[in-house]
C-alpha positions as CSV (number, residue, x, y, z in Angstrom):
1,X,-39.1,-26.8,5.9
2,X,-36.7,-29.3,7.3
3,X,-35.5,-30.3,3.8
4,X,-34.4,-26.8,3.1
5,X,-30.9,-26.9,4.5
6,X,-30.2,-30.2,2.4
7,X,-31.6,-28.6,-0.8
8,X,-29.4,-25.6,0.0
9,X,-26.3,-27.6,0.5
10,X,-26.9,-29.3,-2.7
11,X,-27.4,-26.3,-4.6
12,X,-24.3,-24.7,-3.1
13,X,-22.3,-27.8,-4.0
14,X,-23.6,-27.7,-7.7
15,X,-22.7,-24.1,-7.9
16,X,-19.1,-24.8,-6.5
17,X,-18.7,-27.6,-9.0
18,X,-19.6,-25.2,-11.9
19,X,-17.3,-22.6,-10.7
20,X,-14.5,-25.3,-10.5
21,X,-15.3,-26.3,-14.0
22,X,-14.9,-22.6,-15.3
23,X,-11.5,-22.5,-13.6
24,X,-10.3,-25.8,-15.1
25,X,-11.6,-24.3,-18.5
26,X,-9.4,-21.1,-17.9
27,X,-6.3,-23.0,-16.7
28,X,-6.3,-25.1,-19.8
29,X,-5.3,-22.0,-21.7
30,X,-1.8,-20.4,-21.8
31,X,-0.9,-19.7,-18.1
32,X,-0.2,-16.5,-16.4
33,X,3.6,-17.1,-16.5
34,X,3.5,-16.6,-20.2
35,X,1.5,-13.5,-20.9
36,X,1.2,-12.2,-24.5
37,X,2.4,-8.6,-25.0
38,X,-0.8,-7.5,-26.7
39,X,-4.2,-5.8,-26.1
40,X,-6.2,-6.4,-29.2
41,X,-7.6,-9.9,-28.3
42,X,-9.0,-8.4,-25.0
43,X,-10.3,-5.3,-26.6
44,X,-12.0,-7.6,-29.3
45,X,-13.5,-9.6,-26.3
46,X,-14.9,-6.7,-24.5
47,X,-16.2,-5.1,-27.7
48,X,-18.3,-8.2,-28.5
49,X,-19.5,-8.3,-24.7
50,X,-20.9,-4.7,-25.0
51,X,-17.7,-2.9,-23.4
52,X,-18.3,-4.1,-19.8
53,X,-15.0,-2.3,-18.9
54,X,-16.7,1.0,-19.3
55,X,-19.6,0.2,-17.2
56,X,-18.1,2.1,-14.2
57,X,-15.0,4.4,-13.7
58,X,-11.7,2.8,-12.8
59,X,-8.9,3.1,-10.4
60,X,-6.0,1.1,-11.9
61,X,-2.9,-0.1,-10.0
62,X,0.4,-1.2,-11.0
63,X,3.8,-1.6,-9.3
64,X,6.3,-4.4,-8.3
65,X,5.1,-4.9,-4.8
66,X,2.2,-3.8,-2.4
67,X,-0.4,-3.8,-5.5
68,X,-2.8,-6.4,-3.9
69,X,-2.8,-4.9,-0.5
70,X,-3.1,-1.2,-1.7
71,X,-5.9,-2.4,-3.9
72,X,-7.6,-3.9,-1.0
73,X,-7.3,-0.6,1.0
74,X,-8.6,1.5,-1.8
75,X,-11.5,-0.8,-2.1
76,X,-12.3,-0.8,1.4
77,X,-12.1,3.1,1.6
78,X,-14.5,3.5,-1.3
79,X,-16.9,1.1,0.2
80,X,-16.7,2.9,3.5
81,X,-17.7,6.0,1.4
82,X,-20.9,4.2,0.4
83,X,-19.8,3.0,-3.1
84,X,-20.4,-0.4,-4.3
85,X,-17.2,-1.8,-5.6
86,X,-15.6,-4.3,-8.0
87,X,-12.2,-5.4,-7.0
88,X,-9.8,-7.4,-9.4
89,X,-6.6,-8.8,-7.9
90,X,-4.1,-11.5,-8.8
91,X,-2.9,-14.2,-8.1
92,X,-5.2,-16.0,-5.7
93,X,-4.1,-17.6,-2.5
94,X,-6.5,-20.4,-2.1
95,X,-9.3,-20.2,-4.7
96,X,-9.7,-18.3,-7.9
97,X,-13.0,-16.5,-6.9
98,X,-10.8,-14.4,-4.5
99,X,-9.7,-12.4,-7.4
100,X,-13.1,-10.9,-8.1
101,X,-14.7,-9.2,-5.2
102,X,-18.2,-7.4,-5.4
103,X,-18.7,-5.1,-2.5
104,X,-16.0,-6.6,-0.3
105,X,-16.8,-10.3,-0.9
106,X,-15.4,-12.8,-3.2
107,X,-17.7,-13.5,-6.0
108,X,-20.2,-16.3,-5.6
109,X,-19.7,-19.5,-7.3
110,X,-23.2,-19.0,-9.0
111,X,-22.4,-15.6,-10.4
112,X,-19.1,-16.6,-11.7
113,X,-20.4,-19.7,-13.5
114,X,-23.5,-17.7,-14.7
115,X,-21.3,-15.0,-16.3
116,X,-18.9,-17.3,-17.8
117,X,-21.8,-19.5,-19.6
118,X,-23.0,-16.0,-21.0
119,X,-19.5,-14.9,-22.3
120,X,-18.1,-18.1,-23.3
121,X,-19.6,-17.9,-26.9
122,X,-17.9,-14.6,-27.4
123,X,-14.7,-15.9,-26.1
124,X,-14.9,-18.7,-28.6
125,X,-15.4,-16.3,-31.5
126,X,-12.3,-14.3,-30.4
127,X,-10.4,-17.5,-30.2
128,X,-11.4,-18.6,-33.8
129,X,-10.7,-15.1,-35.1
130,X,-7.2,-15.3,-33.5
131,X,-6.6,-18.8,-34.8
132,X,-7.7,-17.9,-38.3
133,X,-5.1,-15.0,-38.2
134,X,-2.4,-17.4,-37.2
135,X,-2.4,-16.1,-33.5
136,X,-2.6,-17.9,-30.3
137,X,-6.1,-17.9,-28.7
138,X,-6.9,-15.9,-25.6
139,X,-4.6,-16.7,-22.4
140,X,-5.9,-17.5,-19.1
141,X,-5.5,-13.8,-18.1
142,X,-7.0,-12.4,-21.1
143,X,-10.2,-14.5,-20.8
144,X,-10.3,-14.1,-17.0
145,X,-10.1,-10.4,-17.2
146,X,-13.0,-10.4,-19.8
147,X,-14.9,-12.5,-17.3
148,X,-14.0,-10.0,-14.4
149,X,-15.4,-7.0,-16.4
150,X,-18.7,-8.9,-17.2
151,X,-19.1,-9.8,-13.5
152,X,-18.6,-6.2,-12.5
153,X,-21.2,-5.0,-15.2
154,X,-23.6,-7.7,-14.0
155,X,-23.4,-6.8,-10.4
156,X,-23.3,-3.7,-11.2
157,X,-20.8,-1.7,-9.3
158,X,-20.2,1.9,-9.0
159,X,-16.3,1.8,-9.4
160,X,-13.8,-0.9,-10.4
161,X,-10.4,-1.0,-8.7
162,X,-8.1,-3.2,-11.1
163,X,-4.7,-4.6,-10.3
164,X,-2.7,-5.5,-13.4
165,X,-1.7,-9.0,-13.9
166,X,1.8,-8.1,-14.9
167,X,3.5,-4.9,-16.1
168,X,0.9,-2.3,-17.3
169,X,1.3,-1.2,-21.0
170,X,0.0,-4.4,-22.5
171,X,-1.6,-6.1,-19.6
172,X,-5.1,-7.1,-20.3
173,X,-6.7,-4.8,-17.7
174,X,-5.3,-1.8,-19.6
175,X,-8.0,-1.9,-22.1
176,X,-9.9,0.0,-19.4
177,X,-9.0,3.8,-18.8
178,X,-8.2,4.5,-15.2
179,X,-9.5,7.9,-13.9
180,X,-6.8,7.3,-11.4
181,X,-3.6,5.5,-11.8
182,X,-1.8,4.2,-8.7
183,X,1.7,3.2,-8.8
184,X,3.2,1.3,-6.0
185,X,6.9,0.8,-5.5
186,X,8.7,-0.3,-8.7
187,X,11.7,-2.5,-8.4
188,X,13.3,-5.6,-10.3
189,X,10.9,-8.4,-11.0
190,X,9.7,-10.3,-14.2
191,X,12.7,-9.0,-16.1
192,X,12.4,-11.6,-18.9
193,X,8.8,-10.1,-19.7
194,X,9.2,-6.4,-18.5
195,X,12.7,-5.3,-19.2
196,X,16.2,-5.7,-18.0
197,X,16.5,-2.8,-15.8
198,X,14.3,-0.8,-13.6
199,X,13.9,2.1,-16.1
200,X,12.5,-0.3,-18.8
201,X,10.2,-1.9,-16.2
202,X,9.0,1.6,-15.1
203,X,8.2,2.4,-18.8
204,X,6.1,-0.6,-19.1
205,X,4.3,0.0,-16.0
206,X,3.8,3.7,-16.9
207,X,1.5,2.4,-19.7
208,X,-1.6,2.6,-17.5
209,X,-1.4,6.3,-17.2
210,X,-4.3,7.5,-19.5
211,X,-4.9,11.1,-20.8
212,X,-5.9,13.6,-18.1
213,X,-5.6,10.9,-15.4
214,X,-4.8,11.5,-11.7
215,X,-1.6,9.7,-10.8
216,X,-0.7,8.7,-7.4
217,X,2.6,7.2,-6.7
218,X,4.5,5.8,-3.7
219,X,8.2,7.0,-3.3
220,X,10.2,5.7,-6.2
221,X,13.9,5.5,-7.3
222,X,15.0,8.6,-9.0
223,X,15.2,7.1,-12.3
224,X,11.7,5.7,-11.9
225,X,10.3,9.1,-11.0
226,X,11.8,10.5,-14.2
227,X,9.9,7.9,-16.3
228,X,6.7,8.7,-14.3
229,X,7.2,12.3,-14.7
230,X,7.6,11.9,-18.4
231,X,4.4,9.8,-18.7
232,X,2.4,12.3,-16.8
233,X,3.5,15.2,-18.8
234,X,3.0,13.4,-22.1
235,X,-0.8,12.5,-21.1
236,X,-1.4,15.8,-19.4
237,X,-1.9,14.1,-16.2
238,X,-1.5,15.2,-12.6
239,X,1.2,13.4,-10.6
240,X,1.1,13.2,-6.7
241,X,4.0,11.5,-5.0
242,X,4.6,10.2,-1.6
243,X,6.6,12.4,0.8
244,X,5.6,15.4,-1.3
245,X,1.9,15.6,-2.0
246,X,1.2,13.2,0.7
247,X,3.0,11.2,3.5
248,X,3.0,8.9,6.5
249,X,3.3,11.2,9.3
250,X,3.8,8.5,12.1
251,X,3.5,5.0,12.9
252,X,3.2,3.3,16.3
253,X,3.0,-0.5,17.0
254,X,-0.3,-1.5,18.4
255,X,-2.2,-4.8,19.3
256,X,-2.8,-6.5,16.0
257,X,-1.1,-4.0,13.9
258,X,-0.2,-0.4,14.1
259,X,-1.6,3.1,14.6
260,X,-0.8,5.4,11.7
261,X,-1.2,9.1,11.0
262,X,-1.4,10.2,7.4
263,X,-1.1,13.6,5.5
264,X,-3.4,13.0,2.5
265,X,-3.9,15.4,-0.6
266,X,-6.6,17.2,1.1
267,X,-6.2,16.9,4.8
268,X,-4.6,14.9,7.7
269,X,-5.9,11.8,9.5
270,X,-4.5,10.9,12.9
271,X,-4.2,7.8,15.0
272,X,-6.0,5.4,12.5
273,X,-6.0,1.7,13.4
274,X,-4.5,-0.4,10.8
275,X,-4.7,-4.1,11.3
276,X,-1.5,-5.0,9.3
277,X,2.1,-5.1,10.3
278,X,5.2,-3.1,8.8
279,X,5.9,0.3,7.9
280,X,5.5,-0.5,4.3
281,X,1.8,-1.2,5.0
282,X,1.4,2.3,6.5
283,X,2.9,3.7,3.3
284,X,0.5,1.4,1.2
285,X,-2.3,3.1,3.4
286,X,-1.0,6.6,2.5
287,X,-1.0,5.7,-1.1
288,X,-4.7,4.3,-0.9
289,X,-6.0,7.3,1.0
290,X,-4.3,9.8,-1.7
291,X,-5.9,7.5,-4.5
292,X,-9.3,7.6,-3.1
293,X,-9.2,11.5,-2.3
294,X,-8.1,12.0,-6.1
295,X,-11.0,9.8,-7.2
296,X,-13.8,11.2,-5.0
297,X,-13.0,14.9,-4.9
298,X,-10.1,15.3,-7.4
299,X,-7.6,15.7,-4.6
300,X,-9.3,18.7,-3.0
301,X,-11.8,17.4,-0.6
302,X,-11.0,15.9,2.6
303,X,-12.4,12.3,3.4
304,X,-14.7,12.0,6.4
305,X,-12.8,10.7,9.6
306,X,-15.3,7.9,9.9
307,X,-14.7,6.8,6.3
308,X,-11.0,6.5,6.7
309,X,-11.3,5.0,10.2
310,X,-13.6,2.3,8.8
311,X,-12.0,1.8,5.6
312,X,-8.4,1.3,7.0
313,X,-9.5,-0.2,10.2
314,X,-11.5,-3.2,8.5
315,X,-9.0,-3.9,5.7
316,X,-7.5,-7.3,5.4
317,X,-4.5,-8.5,3.3
318,X,-4.4,-12.4,3.3
319,X,-0.8,-13.9,2.9
320,X,1.0,-10.7,3.8
321,X,2.6,-11.1,7.1
322,X,-0.4,-12.9,8.3
323,X,-0.4,-15.2,11.5
324,X,-1.8,-18.6,10.6
325,X,-0.7,-20.6,13.5
326,X,0.0,-20.1,17.2
327,X,2.0,-22.1,19.6
328,X,4.5,-21.9,18.0
329,X,3.7,-18.8,15.8
330,X,3.5,-19.4,12.2
331,X,3.4,-16.4,9.8
332,X,3.0,-16.5,6.0
333,X,4.1,-13.7,3.7
334,X,3.9,-13.8,0.1
335,X,7.3,-11.9,-0.7
336,X,8.5,-13.2,-4.1
337,X,11.3,-10.9,-5.0
338,X,14.0,-9.1,-3.2
339,X,12.3,-6.0,-2.6
340,X,9.5,-7.9,-1.0
341,X,11.8,-9.8,1.1
342,X,13.4,-6.8,2.4
343,X,10.1,-5.4,3.3
344,X,9.3,-8.7,5.4
345,X,12.7,-8.4,7.1
346,X,12.0,-4.8,8.2
347,X,8.5,-5.6,9.3
348,X,9.5,-8.5,11.3
349,X,12.0,-6.4,13.2
350,X,9.6,-3.5,13.7
351,X,6.5,-5.5,14.8
352,X,7.7,-8.8,16.4
353,X,10.3,-9.8,19.1
354,X,11.4,-13.2,18.0
355,X,14.8,-14.5,19.0
356,X,15.1,-17.1,16.4
357,X,13.2,-18.1,13.1
358,X,13.0,-20.8,10.8
359,X,12.2,-19.9,7.2
360,X,10.3,-22.4,5.1
361,X,11.1,-21.1,1.7
362,X,9.9,-22.0,-1.7
363,X,10.5,-20.0,-4.9
364,X,9.2,-20.2,-8.6
365,X,11.8,-20.6,-11.3
366,X,11.4,-17.3,-12.9
367,X,12.1,-15.3,-9.7
368,X,15.4,-14.0,-8.4
369,X,16.0,-16.7,-5.6
370,X,19.5,-15.4,-5.0
371,X,18.3,-11.9,-4.3
372,X,15.4,-13.1,-2.1
373,X,17.8,-15.2,0.1
374,X,20.2,-12.3,0.3
375,X,17.5,-10.1,1.7
376,X,16.5,-12.7,4.1
377,X,20.2,-13.2,5.4
378,X,19.9,-10.4,8.0
379,X,17.5,-12.7,9.9
380,X,20.1,-15.1,10.7
381,X,17.7,-17.8,10.2
382,X,17.7,-21.6,9.5
383,X,15.9,-22.6,6.4
384,X,13.8,-25.4,5.3
385,X,13.7,-25.4,1.7
386,X,10.6,-26.9,-0.1
387,X,8.6,-26.5,-3.6
388,X,5.5,-24.6,-4.3
389,X,2.9,-26.7,-6.1
390,X,3.7,-25.5,-9.5
391,X,5.6,-26.8,-12.6
392,X,7.4,-23.4,-12.5
393,X,8.9,-24.2,-9.2
394,X,12.7,-24.0,-8.5
395,X,13.7,-27.6,-7.5
396,X,14.3,-28.1,-3.9
397,X,17.8,-29.5,-4.1
398,X,18.9,-26.7,-6.5
399,X,17.3,-24.0,-4.1
400,X,18.9,-25.7,-1.0
401,X,22.5,-25.6,-2.7
402,X,22.0,-21.9,-3.3
403,X,20.9,-21.2,0.4
404,X,23.6,-23.5,1.9
405,X,26.3,-21.4,-0.3
406,X,25.1,-18.4,1.7
407,X,24.3,-19.5,5.2
408,X,26.1,-22.7,5.6
409,X,24.8,-26.4,5.1
410,X,24.3,-26.9,8.7
411,X,21.4,-24.3,8.8
412,X,19.7,-25.9,5.7
413,X,17.4,-28.9,5.4
414,X,15.2,-29.9,2.4
415,X,11.5,-31.3,2.2
416,X,9.8,-31.4,-1.2
417,X,6.6,-31.8,0.6
418,X,5.2,-28.4,2.2
419,X,3.4,-30.2,4.9
420,X,6.5,-32.0,6.1
421,X,8.5,-28.9,5.8
422,X,6.0,-27.1,8.1
423,X,5.9,-30.0,10.6
424,X,9.8,-29.9,10.8
425,X,9.8,-26.1,11.1
426,X,7.1,-26.0,13.8
427,X,8.8,-29.0,15.8
428,X,12.1,-26.8,16.0
429,X,10.2,-23.6,16.8
430,X,8.1,-25.4,19.6
431,X,11.5,-26.6,21.3
432,X,12.7,-23.2,22.2
433,X,11.5,-19.7,23.5
434,X,10.7,-16.9,21.4
435,X,11.0,-18.8,18.1
436,X,8.7,-18.6,15.0
437,X,8.1,-20.1,11.6
438,X,8.0,-17.8,8.4
439,X,6.6,-19.2,5.2
440,X,7.7,-17.1,2.2
441,X,9.1,-17.0,-1.3
442,X,6.0,-17.5,-3.3
443,X,2.3,-16.5,-3.4
444,X,1.6,-20.0,-4.2
445,X,3.4,-21.3,-1.2
446,X,1.8,-18.9,1.1
447,X,-1.7,-20.0,-0.1
448,X,-0.8,-23.9,0.4
449,X,0.4,-22.9,3.9
450,X,-2.7,-21.3,4.9
451,X,-4.8,-24.3,3.7
452,X,-2.8,-26.6,5.7
453,X,-3.0,-24.3,8.8
454,X,-6.7,-24.2,8.4
455,X,-7.0,-28.0,7.9
456,X,-5.0,-28.7,10.8
457,X,-6.6,-26.2,13.2
458,X,-3.3,-24.4,14.1
459,X,-4.8,-21.1,15.4
460,X,-6.1,-17.9,14.1
461,X,-6.0,-17.3,10.5
């Protein structure tokens, strides 16, 4: 009996090592920053695996911002409704197993390693077929998507909630047919991959709308709405849009988040505790409620109050305006495009009362760094420029020059090491009243900051 804990620890460590080996195998493939605009290889992989993507109905999400949070809200509402859920999101903040969640928890190391062992021979078959045809083998995300479907089928789950990796039409997740297609706000991002303007981007993202689907969309630019309306007409799908078919009725600041009231597709839900900051999160919640109503009752059956209260009240969204330290306050936000940065600024004004902030900023090279900085200018902040841990990161000196040109060199310092950048910003914030540190510009940067805060015991995560 006394040896059991040691045996358990050894087994746990062995499983973690096996899962880490899976990740190392996956990241050796072409990375997520260079997706292939194709679906046939993923289709071939899931065909060989026995079509695990058809093992449960699907709610499919795309958009530019809010996808992960809205996915997590939908999953939480479905689980509160008594359904066993599978959730696929990307990218991860700290560990890749976060991306595959079964019934609200990250997939176990044992399960992800076991499922990879079972599917790896079939992945190898597809790789060989592609190479014989003169094509590149499966990318990281193509292989990872096949793994996620296998994990969901193995669990098994009652419903899959899938967040696209990038775009929609040719994203690997689009081998699945979503009964409900959810479109969060669409704006400019990944232009080199998705299109040069918002209309092209919207057309690519509208590719997740399948025949006779229920489409639930956040409020969009007029030109985006035209694209979505056309796609819904062509697929004979129904389209429900925020502020028309459903809406946020009210929001009120509360301890740890806000109280929201929502008009859904089938009824109203009042004074719901939402433990997230910012009106944009209330809007995400309204989209999530409408999506679940569309899935469970075709938009005509009101959800039980206790389901919505539990589903939204227990939702988390790591790395999204999350407090990771206190005395001084340190927040992380994964805003990595101008639209996300504008939402961050608005949420800070709505939900917090800081007099001064220091922004620890790091941006990947394929992002609109100038647009992000422009969106942050309204905070009148000082900047500590740093570098996310990625070969795709913008050089700190280059980014600091861009920031200094906009805010003045006296308000910008540079530290290529994130830990040192955080120390500098926290020292400044701790020397004054009502000061805070905001870490933003990259999902990777947010995840790194969260790990540092946890290791150093800064406070509530």
